[in-house]
C-alpha positions in Angstrom: 6.1 -4.4 16.4 2.9 -2.5 16.8 -0.2 -3.9 18.4 -3.1 -5.0 16.2 -5.4 -2.3 17.7 -2.8 0.4 16.7 -2.7 -1.0 13.1 -6.5 -1.1 13.0 -6.7 2.6 14.0 -4.1 3.5 11.3 -5.9 1.6 8.6 -9.3 3.1 9.6 -7.9 6.4 8.6 -6.9 5.3 5.1 -9.4 5.9 2.3 -9.4 2.3 1.2 -10.4 1.1 4.7 -12.8 3.9 5.9 -15.9 1.8 5.2 -14.4 -1.6 6.3 -15.4 -3.3 9.6 -12.8 -3.7 12.3 -13.0 -7.5 12.0 -12.3 -7.3 8.2 -9.3 -5.0 8.9 -8.1 -7.4 11.5 -8.2 -10.3 9.0 -6.4 -8.0 6.5 -3.7 -7.3 9.1 -3.2 -11.0 9.9 -2.6 -11.6 6.2 0.1 -9.0 6.1 3.7 -9.0 7.2 5.0 -6.0 9.2 8.3 -4.9 7.6 10.8 -2.2 8.7 13.2 -0.3 6.4 16.1 2.0 7.3 16.5 5.5 5.8 17.9 5.0 2.3 16.9 1.4 2.0 15.4 0.3 -1.3 11.9 -1.3 -0.8 11.0 -1.9 -4.4 13.8 -2.1 -7.1 13.2 -0.7 -10.5 13.1 -3.5 -13.0 12.1 -6.1 -10.4 8.8 -7.9 -10.4 6.5 -6.8 -7.6 3.4 -8.5 -6.4 3.0 -6.7 -3.1 0.8 -3.9 -1.7 2.4 -1.8 1.0 0.7 0.4 3.6 2.9 2.8 5.5 2.3 2.6 9.3 5.1 5.0 10.1 7.7 6.9 8.0 8.1 8.2 4.5 9.1 6.8 1.2 10.1 8.4 -2.1 9.0 7.1 -5.5 11.9 7.6 -7.9 12.5 7.2 -11.6 16.0 7.5 -13.0 17.0 9.4 -9.8 14.2 11.9 -10.0 11.7 12.0 -7.2 8.2 11.5 -8.6 6.4 11.6 -5.3 6.7 11.1 -1.6 4.3 9.0 0.5 4.0 9.0 4.3 2.1 7.4 7.2 -1.4 6.2 6.2 -0.6 6.0 2.5 -0.2 2.9 0.3 1.6 1.9 -2.8 2.0 -1.1 -5.0 -1.7 -1.7 -5.4 -1.5 -2.1 -9.2 1.3 -4.6 -9.1 -0.4 -6.4 -6.2 -3.5 -6.8 -8.4 -1.5 -7.6 -11.5 2.1 -8.7 -10.7 4.5 -7.1 -13.1 7.9 -5.5 -13.5 8.0 -2.1 -11.9 9.2 1.0 -13.7 10.1 3.0 -10.6 12.1 2.5 -7.4 10.7 3.0 -3.9 13.2 4.2 -1.3 12.7 4.7 2.5 13.3 8.5 3.0 13.4 7.8 6.8 13.0 4.8 9.0 9.7 3.3 7.8 7.4 0.6 9.1 4.9 -0.8 6.7 2.4 -3.6 6.3 3.2 -5.7 3.2 0.7 -8.1 1.6 1.4 -10.4 -1.3 -1.0 -10.6 -4.3 -2.3 -14.1 -3.5 -3.2 -13.2 0.1 -4.7 -9.9 -1.0 -7.0 -11.7 -3.4 -8.0 -14.1 -0.7 -8.9 -11.2 1.7 -10.7 -9.4 -1.1 -12.9 -12.4 -1.8 -13.7 -12.8 1.9 -14.4 -9.0 2.5 -15.9 -7.2 -0.5 -15.7 -3.9 1.4 -11.9 -4.1 1.2 -12.2 -4.7 -2.6 -14.5 -1.6 -2.8 -12.0 0.5 -0.8 -9.1 -0.5 -3.0 -11.1 0.3 -6.2 -12.0 3.7 -4.7 -8.3 4.5 -4.3 -7.5 3.4 -7.8 -10.4 5.4 -9.2 -9.2 8.5 -7.3 -5.7 8.1 -8.7 -7.0 7.7 -12.2 -9.2 10.8 -11.8 -6.1 12.8 -10.8 -4.4 11.7 -14.0 -7.5 12.3 -16.1 -9.3 15.6 -15.1 -12.3 14.8 -17.2 -13.9 12.7 -14.3 -16.3 10.7 -16.5 
């Protein structure tokens, strides 16, 4: 298990938390569960309902659809933010490519933290807007 200070330093280097105070990040960390996955282990199963946001502290995951790799995410990246904000059935699988340690926060806890710390809300919105802009090059 990593020390809280180590986790704060990792999160401070993630876009969603760049403008967030250390005390708000600490509150976020305490609301999370630290989880570990072995290489090849399924983190999110296609067709299951997900209500969690994951932040990779160490390792790498693959996002797969019907066996095809859509993307790979590594340390200091996050996934599941859409289903954490709006729990739903997922259309992809997330598999640990290597031993992976992540912070996992459930929707209910995420909303609590976001209401206490608007800077976290702004950071998550910033990440979502970035991803939408990648999909839509018009940048309106």
